[in-house]
Steps between C-alpha positions, in 0.01 A plus 500: 500500500588760237459563132775433253764763443470636147781575257585870522688564176371564152366331299325322789359838596461773239681777691766517767398361837374763740623545855168348608555192279850451640390542862211255451736238355746552789218463752381179337854362504545577871159351580584182312849459646398585859177305494314798649231696324524762770775484762442528873578840649839381626599399145356801315823700484712219357218406260470859371878535471515183290230635266693828464829321428344266243321790329831690479679193361221460244541859383875445456433179309243660270728800438787269404316259272557523129216342307628424153261542215266714709358805333647827626240724657499870437338737748 
C-alpha cells in the first residue's frame, strides 16, 4: 500500500529533515493507519487535517530531540 516511513533525524539523514520530508512521512503514516491511499471526497478534509496534525507533531518532536554524541553543525 505505501512505502516505509524513513527515519528523519541525523545520522539517518545527513541534514535536518525538510518540510517536504516531514509531510511525506505524515502522509505515509495516515495512509497506513487509515488503510486509504487516497480518501474519498467525503473523507478528504479529515484525512488532510490528520496529515497536518501529524506533521506538526513531528516538527515538535524533532525540535525537542537531543541526539547525544551527534556532531554539532555550524551554518
